ChimeraX commands (.cxc) that place a marker at each C-alpha (Angstrom):
marker #1 position 34.27,-25.18,322.95 radius 0.5
marker #1 position 34.01,-22.78,325.80 radius 0.5
marker #1 position 30.74,-22.55,327.62 radius 0.5
marker #1 position 29.18,-19.14,328.32 radius 0.5
marker #1 position 28.75,-18.45,331.97 radius 0.5
marker #1 position 27.15,-15.34,333.45 radius 0.5
marker #1 position 30.55,-14.12,334.61 radius 0.5
marker #1 position 32.06,-14.36,331.12 radius 0.5
marker #1 position 29.24,-12.44,329.37 radius 0.5
marker #1 position 30.49,-9.00,328.22 radius 0.5
marker #1 position 27.13,-7.55,327.21 radius 0.5
marker #1 position 25.23,-5.57,329.82 radius 0.5
marker #1 position 21.71,-4.16,329.51 radius 0.5
marker #1 position 19.60,-1.79,331.58 radius 0.5
marker #1 position 17.98,-3.09,334.70 radius 0.5
marker #1 position 14.26,-2.82,335.13 radius 0.5
marker #1 position 14.74,-0.13,337.78 radius 0.5
marker #1 position 16.84,2.02,335.43 radius 0.5
marker #1 position 14.22,1.74,332.68 radius 0.5
marker #1 position 11.41,2.71,335.09 radius 0.5
marker #1 position 13.36,5.74,336.38 radius 0.5
marker #1 position 14.04,6.89,332.81 radius 0.5
marker #1 position 10.37,6.43,331.92 radius 0.5
marker #1 position 9.27,8.43,334.98 radius 0.5
marker #1 position 11.63,11.29,334.06 radius 0.5
marker #1 position 10.32,11.29,330.49 radius 0.5
marker #1 position 6.70,11.35,331.73 radius 0.5
marker #1 position 7.37,14.35,334.01 radius 0.5
marker #1 position 9.09,16.23,331.18 radius 0.5
marker #1 position 6.26,15.41,328.76 radius 0.5
marker #1 position 3.68,16.80,331.19 radius 0.5
marker #1 position 5.75,19.97,331.70 radius 0.5
marker #1 position 6.12,20.55,327.96 radius 0.5
marker #1 position 2.41,19.98,327.36 radius 0.5
marker #1 position 1.44,22.40,330.13 radius 0.5
marker #1 position 3.83,25.05,328.82 radius 0.5
marker #1 position 2.53,24.72,325.26 radius 0.5
marker #1 position -1.08,25.06,326.45 radius 0.5
marker #1 position -0.12,28.24,328.32 radius 0.5
marker #1 position 1.56,29.66,325.21 radius 0.5
marker #1 position -1.51,28.90,323.09 radius 0.5
marker #1 position -3.81,30.61,325.61 radius 0.5
marker #1 position -1.54,33.67,325.73 radius 0.5
marker #1 position -1.35,33.92,321.95 radius 0.5
marker #1 position -5.16,33.95,321.74 radius 0.5
marker #1 position -5.25,36.85,324.22 radius 0.5
marker #1 position -2.61,38.75,322.26 radius 0.5
marker #1 position -4.59,38.22,319.06 radius 0.5
marker #1 position -7.78,39.55,320.68 radius 0.5
marker #1 position -5.98,42.63,322.06 radius 0.5
marker #1 position -4.42,43.30,318.64 radius 0.5
marker #1 position -7.80,43.06,316.90 radius 0.5
marker #1 position -9.33,45.34,319.56 radius 0.5
marker #1 position -6.64,47.95,318.92 radius 0.5
marker #1 position -7.41,47.81,315.19 radius 0.5
marker #1 position -11.13,48.24,315.88 radius 0.5
marker #1 position -10.42,51.31,318.04 radius 0.5
marker #1 position -8.04,52.83,315.48 radius 0.5
marker #1 position -10.51,52.21,312.65 radius 0.5
marker #1 position -13.30,53.85,314.64 radius 0.5
marker #1 position -11.19,56.93,315.45 radius 0.5
marker #1 position -10.23,57.21,311.77 radius 0.5
marker #1 position -13.88,56.97,310.71 radius 0.5
marker #1 position -14.80,59.73,313.18 radius 0.5
marker #1 position -12.04,61.92,311.75 radius 0.5
marker #1 position -13.47,61.54,308.24 radius 0.5
marker #1 position -16.99,62.55,309.31 radius 0.5
marker #1 position -18.35,65.84,310.55 radius 0.5
marker #1 position -17.28,66.32,314.16 radius 0.5
marker #1 position -19.85,64.77,316.51 radius 0.5
marker #1 position -21.22,66.61,319.52 radius 0.5
marker #1 position -19.80,65.91,322.98 radius 0.5
marker #1 position -21.48,62.97,324.70 radius 0.5
marker #1 position -21.37,59.20,324.93 radius 0.5
marker #1 position -22.57,56.27,322.89 radius 0.5
marker #1 position -22.09,52.53,322.57 radius 0.5
marker #1 position -22.18,50.49,319.39 radius 0.5
marker #1 position -21.35,47.04,318.08 radius 0.5
marker #1 position -19.26,46.24,315.02 radius 0.5
marker #1 position -18.09,43.08,313.28 radius 0.5
marker #1 position -14.36,42.72,312.68 radius 0.5
marker #1 position -12.11,39.68,312.34 radius 0.5
marker #1 position -15.02,37.23,312.66 radius 0.5
marker #1 position -15.87,38.67,316.10 radius 0.5
marker #1 position -18.55,41.06,317.33 radius 0.5
marker #1 position -17.01,43.98,319.23 radius 0.5
marker #1 position -18.57,46.51,321.60 radius 0.5
marker #1 position -17.28,50.09,321.42 radius 0.5
marker #1 position -17.93,52.61,324.19 radius 0.5
marker #1 position -17.20,56.10,322.93 radius 0.5
marker #1 position -17.08,59.21,325.10 radius 0.5
marker #1 position -16.53,62.68,323.66 radius 0.5
marker #1 position -15.78,65.89,325.55 radius 0.5
marker #1 position -14.72,69.33,324.44 radius 0.5
marker #1 position -11.06,69.92,325.23 radius 0.5
marker #1 position -8.95,73.07,325.39 radius 0.5
marker #1 position -8.39,74.85,322.08 radius 0.5
marker #1 position -11.54,73.68,320.35 radius 0.5
marker #1 position -10.51,70.04,320.15 radius 0.5
marker #1 position -12.93,67.23,320.83 radius 0.5
marker #1 position -11.31,64.50,322.93 radius 0.5
marker #1 position -12.66,61.08,321.97 radius 0.5
marker #1 position -12.01,58.03,324.15 radius 0.5
marker #1 position -12.84,54.62,322.71 radius 0.5
marker #1 position -12.96,51.46,324.83 radius 0.5
marker #1 position -13.21,48.18,322.93 radius 0.5
marker #1 position -14.06,44.67,324.09 radius 0.5
marker #1 position -15.66,41.51,322.79 radius 0.5
marker #1 position -19.45,41.79,322.72 radius 0.5
marker #1 position -19.79,38.53,324.66 radius 0.5
marker #1 position -17.51,39.82,327.43 radius 0.5
marker #1 position -17.52,42.94,329.60 radius 0.5
marker #1 position -13.72,43.18,329.74 radius 0.5
marker #1 position -12.10,46.15,327.96 radius 0.5
marker #1 position -9.31,44.80,325.77 radius 0.5
marker #1 position -8.09,48.13,324.39 radius 0.5
marker #1 position -8.57,51.82,325.06 radius 0.5
marker #1 position -7.57,54.58,322.64 radius 0.5
marker #1 position -7.83,58.36,322.73 radius 0.5
marker #1 position -7.96,60.73,319.78 radius 0.5
marker #1 position -8.64,64.41,319.23 radius 0.5
marker #1 position -10.87,65.86,316.52 radius 0.5
marker #1 position -10.95,69.47,315.34 radius 0.5
marker #1 position -14.21,71.33,315.94 radius 0.5
marker #1 position -14.76,73.96,313.23 radius 0.5
marker #1 position -17.43,75.85,315.17 radius 0.5
marker #1 position -16.13,75.29,318.71 radius 0.5
marker #1 position -15.79,78.32,321.00 radius 0.5
marker #1 position -12.17,79.32,321.62 radius 0.5
marker link #1:1,2 radius 0.2
marker link #1:2,3 radius 0.2
marker link #1:3,4 radius 0.2
marker link #1:4,5 radius 0.2
marker link #1:5,6 radius 0.2
marker link #1:6,7 radius 0.2
marker link #1:7,8 radius 0.2
marker link #1:8,9 radius 0.2
marker link #1:9,10 radius 0.2
marker link #1:10,11 radius 0.2
marker link #1:11,12 radius 0.2
marker link #1:12,13 radius 0.2
marker link #1:13,14 radius 0.2
marker link #1:14,15 radius 0.2
marker link #1:15,16 radius 0.2
marker link #1:16,17 radius 0.2
marker link #1:17,18 radius 0.2
marker link #1:18,19 radius 0.2
marker link #1:19,20 radius 0.2
marker link #1:20,21 radius 0.2
marker link #1:21,22 radius 0.2
marker link #1:22,23 radius 0.2
marker link #1:23,24 radius 0.2
marker link #1:24,25 radius 0.2
marker link #1:25,26 radius 0.2
marker link #1:26,27 radius 0.2
marker link #1:27,28 radius 0.2
marker link #1:28,29 radius 0.2
marker link #1:29,30 radius 0.2
marker link #1:30,31 radius 0.2
marker link #1:31,32 radius 0.2
marker link #1:32,33 radius 0.2
marker link #1:33,34 radius 0.2
marker link #1:34,35 radius 0.2
marker link #1:35,36 radius 0.2
marker link #1:36,37 radius 0.2
marker link #1:37,38 radius 0.2
marker link #1:38,39 radius 0.2
marker link #1:39,40 radius 0.2
marker link #1:40,41 radius 0.2
marker link #1:41,42 radius 0.2
marker link #1:42,43 radius 0.2
marker link #1:43,44 radius 0.2
marker link #1:44,45 radius 0.2
marker link #1:45,46 radius 0.2
marker link #1:46,47 radius 0.2
marker link #1:47,48 radius 0.2
marker link #1:48,49 radius 0.2
marker link #1:49,50 radius 0.2
marker link #1:50,51 radius 0.2
marker link #1:51,52 radius 0.2
marker link #1:52,53 radius 0.2
marker link #1:53,54 radius 0.2
marker link #1:54,55 radius 0.2
marker link #1:55,56 radius 0.2
marker link #1:56,57 radius 0.2
marker link #1:57,58 radius 0.2
marker link #1:58,59 radius 0.2
marker link #1:59,60 radius 0.2
marker link #1:60,61 radius 0.2
marker link #1:61,62 radius 0.2
marker link #1:62,63 radius 0.2
marker link #1:63,64 radius 0.2
marker link #1:64,65 radius 0.2
marker link #1:65,66 radius 0.2
marker link #1:66,67 radius 0.2
marker link #1:67,68 radius 0.2
marker link #1:68,69 radius 0.2
marker link #1:69,70 radius 0.2
marker link #1:70,71 radius 0.2
marker link #1:71,72 radius 0.2
marker link #1:72,73 radius 0.2
marker link #1:73,74 radius 0.2
marker link #1:74,75 radius 0.2
marker link #1:75,76 radius 0.2
marker link #1:76,77 radius 0.2
marker link #1:77,78 radius 0.2
marker link #1:78,79 radius 0.2
marker link #1:79,80 radius 0.2
marker link #1:80,81 radius 0.2
marker link #1:81,82 radius 0.2
marker link #1:82,83 radius 0.2
marker link #1:83,84 radius 0.2
marker link #1:84,85 radius 0.2
marker link #1:85,86 radius 0.2
marker link #1:86,87 radius 0.2
marker link #1:87,88 radius 0.2
marker link #1:88,89 radius 0.2
marker link #1:89,90 radius 0.2
marker link #1:90,91 radius 0.2
marker link #1:91,92 radius 0.2
marker link #1:92,93 radius 0.2
marker link #1:93,94 radius 0.2
marker link #1:94,95 radius 0.2
marker link #1:95,96 radius 0.2
marker link #1:96,97 radius 0.2
marker link #1:97,98 radius 0.2
marker link #1:98,99 radius 0.2
marker link #1:99,100 radius 0.2
marker link #1:100,101 radius 0.2
marker link #1:101,102 radius 0.2
marker link #1:102,103 radius 0.2
marker link #1:103,104 radius 0.2
marker link #1:104,105 radius 0.2
marker link #1:105,106 radius 0.2
marker link #1:106,107 radius 0.2
marker link #1:107,108 radius 0.2
marker link #1:108,109 radius 0.2
marker link #1:109,110 radius 0.2
marker link #1:110,111 radius 0.2
marker link #1:111,112 radius 0.2
marker link #1:112,113 radius 0.2
marker link #1:113,114 radius 0.2
marker link #1:114,115 radius 0.2
marker link #1:115,116 radius 0.2
marker link #1:116,117 radius 0.2
marker link #1:117,118 radius 0.2
marker link #1:118,119 radius 0.2
marker link #1:119,120 radius 0.2
marker link #1:120,121 radius 0.2
marker link #1:121,122 radius 0.2
marker link #1:122,123 radius 0.2
marker link #1:123,124 radius 0.2
marker link #1:124,125 radius 0.2
marker link #1:125,126 radius 0.2
marker link #1:126,127 radius 0.2
marker link #1:127,128 radius 0.2
marker link #1:128,129 radius 0.2
view
């Protein structure tokens, strides 16, 4: 019966150093992937807020178009949409050809940052030409 000596052993495993290097590489990659995914989540929240703000502005311009044309001026109001409270800043000025130019700036009520700005024109039936 042949005895097994270290030189006759054909199986070879990883050394402790190789395992530690592989573990360090995995840890660095795991941190990079986690950081990237957090960045993507933060960006998607911002995109969602900007999309909702654009819908709020479009809805407001549509509502103004369905009402009697307001007088030139400015006003601010708050609306609820998409489980958020939004602040709208509306400015109206008489434009060439009897059109009323309406600019709407929309942002979250808790924040002063404007997330979307939209411009629309409304016909003025009694505007001077």
